[in-house]
N, C-alpha and C positions, 0 to 999 in steps of 0.2 A: 534478575536483574539485580545490576550493581546498587548498592542506597544512594549514592550520589548523582543519579541519574532519574530524570522527574520525565514521566510522561502524561500528556496533555490530549484534550480533543483539538485537532487543527480547525483552527478560526483565519478567516482573509488577514490577518496578521503576520502569518507563519509563513504563505503561498511564495514568498519570493525566495525565503530561507531555502522554503522546502524544494522549489525546481531547480535552485544551485544544491543543493545536496543530489538530485538527480541528475543534474548533467554531470558531478564528478562521481557519478557511480555505474560503475561496467555492469552491462547487463539489463539496462535501463535505455529504453527508445521515446525518445519524446519526440509529439506529431509538433510540425511546425504548420499546423492549420487552425490554430487557435483555438484547439483541444486544451493544451497542456500548456496554456499561458495562465497569466494570473486571473484573467475573468473568467475562461474557464474552468478553472478549477474552483475558483468561489462560487460558481452557478453549480456545480457539482457538488460542494460540500453543503451548501443551504438547501440542496434539494434531499441530501441524505444527512442530514443532522446528526452530532455525536456517534459517527461511526468509523470517522478516518482520526488520526492520531499522529501525536510528534512525539518525538524524547527529544529533551534536552541535557545538557552536560552542566555541570557546575559552573561554567562561566556562561551559562545559560545560550550555547551554540546549539542547532538541531545539528541530532546527526542520528536519527532516524525518523523513516517515515512509513504511513502506510495511508495509502488511500481506497477506499470502501464506501460501496453503496449498494442500492437493489434495484429494481424494476416492480416489485410488489409479489414476485413469486422466487425470483432467484436472485442471491446475492453476487457480487464482483468483488474482488480484491485488484489492485492495479498499484503498478509503482512503489513495492516495498524496496527501501532500501534502507540500508545502513552503513553507516560512514567506517571503512575497512577498519579504523582502529578501536571501534568500540563493537565489532562481530565477536561472537561465541558467548558470550555474557546472557544471552536471552532476551533480547532486547526484541528481536522478531518477534519470537516464539508470545511475548508479554502480548505486541500489539495485536497480534493474529486473533489470540485469546479473547481481549474486548472487542473485537468488532466481530468475532462469531458469537460472543456471549450476546451482544446488541441485535447482531441480526437473526437470533430463536428467540430474542425476545418480543421481534415484531413481526413471529410467525414465521420466518425465512426457515425452511428445511433443506436448500440445499447451495451449496458456495462455487462458484465456480474463479481460478484467476488464471492470468497468461503468463507463459513465461517463454522467453524467446528463445528459437532451437538451439541456438548456441551458445546458451547461457548454463552450463552445466552446473555452476558451483549450485544456482537455485532450484535445477531439479534434482538435485541431490538431495537440498535441503528440504523439501515439499517431500519427495518421498521417505527420506527418514523420518519427518511428522505427520507420516499415514495418509498423506494425498494421493488420490488415484488417476494417473494420468489417463483420459480419455481419448481414444481414436476413434471416435463413432462420428466425429465433428470437422468439418475445415473452417475456418474463420474465413469469411470475406469482407471486404469494405468498398465505401464509395463514400468520396468527398464530395461535400454538396457545399 
């Protein structure tokens, strides 16, 4: 990762800028039912302290983010995003590494992540970094 970039744990004060990054990142889908709102993300990071990260540039702008949590058994990565101008310098790998190390320290043995079916760049990134695609499960959801 470039020297002029700073990685920090995601906090409530970062959420608005993080959501704006997600909205401007191709391949990120935000739910409009409240789970991807400021309050929804705040609940998530408070429930999973120290697992989600942001990356700032020298101008203090958020140029990368990763939302990570666990259910006590498995870890989950959501909404990994890096601004187009800052790709291919190791930001995504560093955020993933930090999240995985924290999950390991909590005794989590397996991590899953979600990639949109048409997000080929993300699929290639994860496959290049030794993530395995699982075809054994379909994801179903229900809005409460």
